[in-house]
Every structure is written in C-alpha cells, then in structure tokens.
N, C-alpha and C positions, 0 to 999 in steps of 0.2 A: 351723115351723122357719125359713122365710125371714125373717119379721120378727125373730126372735132373732138370726140371722146379721147382718142389716142393722143392728140395734141395737148389736151388738158392734163391727161395722166403724166405725159412726159414732162410737162412744165412744172408739175408738182412732185415729181419723183424724188427730188433731193430732200424732201421733208420726211419721207417714209422711213428711211434707215435710222435717222436720229430718234424718231418716235418709238420704233421697236427696240432700239438700243436702250432707250429710257425705260421701257417696259421690263426688259431683261434686268436692268440695274435695280429697279425697285423690287422686282421679284427676289433678287439676291439679298435684299435687306432682311428677308425672313430669317436668315441665319443669326441676325441680332436678336430677333424676337424668340426664335426657337433654336438656341445654339447647341442643344443636346445632340450628340452624334454627328455634328457637322465636321467633316474632314478639314484639315488645315488648308488644302488647296482650294476649297470652296470660299474660304474667307479671303484668300489672295485673289481669287477669281472675281469676287465682288468688287474689290478695289480696281482691278483691271477693267471691269465693265464701266466703272465711273470714268476712268481715263478715256476709255473707248467712246463713251457717250460724248465727251468733249471733242474728241477727234472727229467723230461722225458729224457733229454740228459744224465744225470748222471746215471739213471737207465738203459738206453739202453747201455751205455758204460760198466757198470758192468756186465750186462747179456751177452753182446757180448764177453767179456773176461773171462767169467766164474768166476767172483768175487762173493763171498757170500754176498748178499745184503739183507738178510732176515730182519735184524733189521731195515734197511733203508726203506724197503717196508712196513713193519708193521707200522712204525711211519708215513710214508707218507699217507697210506690209511686211517688212523685215522684222520689225518688233512683234507683229502679230504672229508670224511663223515661230519666232523664238519662244514666245510665251505659250503658244499652243503645244509646242514640243515639250516644254516644261510641264504643262497641264497633263498631257497624256503620260508622261513619265511618272507623275504622281499617282495616276490612276492604275497603271499596270502594276504587277506584283513581283515579277521575277527580277532578281538583282542584275543578272547579265543583260537583260533587255533595258533596264534602267541605265546601266553603264553605257550601252550603245547610244541611247538617246541623249545622254549627257555629252558625249563626244559630238554628236550631231548639233546639239545646242550651242556648243562652243565653236565648231568649225563653220557652220552655216553663215553667220555674220561675216566671218573672214572671207568666205567665198564671194559674198555680196560685194564687199569692198573691192576685191580684185576685179570683179565683173564691171563695176561702175567706173573704176579707175583705169583699167587696161583693155577691156574687151568691148562692152557695149557703150560705155561712156555714161555721163550723167545727164545727157540731154534727151534720152529716150527712156521709156518704161523698161525696167529690168526684167524682161520677159524670160530670160534664161534662168536666172536665180529664182524667179517666181515659179517657174515650172519645177525646178528642183525642190522648192519648198512644198509645193503641192504633193510631189512624190513622197517626200518625207512624212508629211501629215497622213496621207492615205495609207502608206505602209504601216505606220505606227498604229493607226486606228484599226486596220485589218488585224494586226498582231493582237490588239486588245480583244477583239472578238474571238480570235483563235484561242487566246488564253482563257477567255470566258467559257468557251465550249469545252475546254479541257478540265474544267472543275468537276469534281466528283459529287458535288452536292448542288441541289437546285436553288436558284435565287429568283426573286420576283424582279424581273428586269424593269418593270414599270416604276419600281421604287429605287432604282439605282441611278444616281446623278451621272456617274461615269458613262453609263449606257447612252443617255440622252446627249451628253456632250460629244462623245465619240461618233454617235450616229449623225449629229449635225455637222461636225467637222468633215466626216467622210463624204457625206452627200454634197456639201458645199464645194469642197476642193476637188472632188471628182468632176463636178459639173463646170466649175470655173476654169479648170486647167486648160481646156482647148480655147476658151475665150480670152482670158488674160494672157495665156502663153503666146497667142498670136496677135496681141493687141496692136503691135506696131505695124502689122499688115492690115488689120481690120480698119484702121483709120482711113484707108483709101476707099472704103465702101460707100455707097450712097447714104445720105442722111436718114432715109426711111429705114433702111436695114439697121443702121447704128442705133436709131431710136428703139427699135424692137429688141435689139441686143441689150440695151440699157434697161429696158423693162424686165427682161429675164434676169439680169444681174441683180437688180433691186429685189425681185421676188426671191431669189436665192439668198440674199442677205437677210430678208425678213424671216425666211424659214430657219436660217442659222440662229437668229436671235430668239425665235420661238422655241427652238430646241434647248437653248440656254435657260430660257424662262421655265420650261418644264423641269429642267435639271434641278432647279432650286425648289420649285413647288412640289415635286414628287416626294420630297422628304416629309411633307406635312401629313399628319394623320387626320383623316376625315372620319367623322362619326356618322353612322347610319341613322338618319332621322326617323326612319320607319321602325316601329316596334316589331320584334320578331315573335313568331308564334311557335 
C-alpha cells in the first residue's frame, strides 16, 4: 500500500508547486483591494508571483512529460536569486547593507554567465552558482533578523510581511542548499531515493509559497466577532 501511495504522490507532484504558487499570487492581490500601507516591494512582488506561476506551470509540464528543461531551470533559478536579493534589499533598512546587496545583485548574474560558459558549462545544472546564490540569500536573511533584533522598539512580527518572506527564504534555501548543490551527483542515486528527494523538494517549495501567502495576508486586519465584556 505504501509504495502505491508514494507512486501516486510522485506522479502528481508536478501539480503541487503551481497550485501553491497560484495561492500565493491570489493572496498577493489583496494589495489591490487593501492598498493602504502596502510597501512598494509588495506590489512588485505580486507581479513576480504572477510570472513565477507561469514559470512553475511550464516547468511542471516539462518535468511531467520528461522534456529536457535544464537551460530553462538554470535561467529561472538565477532570476529567482536576483529578485530575492532585491526583495531582501528592500526589506532591510541600513543604507550600507542595501549597497552591499546591490553589488551582489549586479555581480551574481555575471558570475553565473562565467560559470556556464567557462567552468561547469551549459549541459549540467549550475550547482556552483546555485550554492553561491543560496549563501547570499541565507546571509542576507540572517542579516535581516540581526537588524530586527537590534531595534529599540517592539514590533508584532506576525504582522510584518518582511518577517514571513525572509523566514520562508531562509528555511527554503538552507534546506535546498545540500540537495540542489549536489544535484549533479545525486542523479546517480537509485530512483527510489530520487523520488523521496523530489517529495522533500516539493514540500519545501510548498512551505515557501505558504510563507509568501502569509506575508500578504498578515497585513489584513481581522475583527473580533465576539463581543467583549
């Protein structure tokens, strides 16, 4: 029974990421209904989630039908890293840190091009620059939390979109670093192990999109339906 259930889950895994990407995008549309207090980066993030939804659908279709999408995945992951660096840069406050992330945002795509043209080539997954991108995202998110703890006033973290975004990014890229970073070696593993790793990666993707969903919904003010006494 368990092998049958696992086989069914693996066969339909490619639909899960687009579904939760769609949920995150529709949650982001709340900034159109409740625009008051919405930071500029959230509006840009909403547009990114729309593009990301299309990308997830295309990637899922290609993977489902065993279409070689290596170049597509390489290109998309670099764009993801660049955008998330921009996103964290908009969330943090200190000008010096913003300047450092701006340099990283400019230099990282250049390093990717050097890697695929001269080092790893374009016929394999760019594991080296993926690992570097993970490191940049994790360090920038850790810095956000350090900056948050340095504040002299208290904030309701549950109501902070930046908190949920950085939490999701930190968790996702910390966990995927050893998996995607060694993906060119993992391809030699048995199919059963690869299937289990695929389930883990999809679950991590779902958690990332859920954190983005909460980031947009946490702005909404809820009224207590119970009368106070």
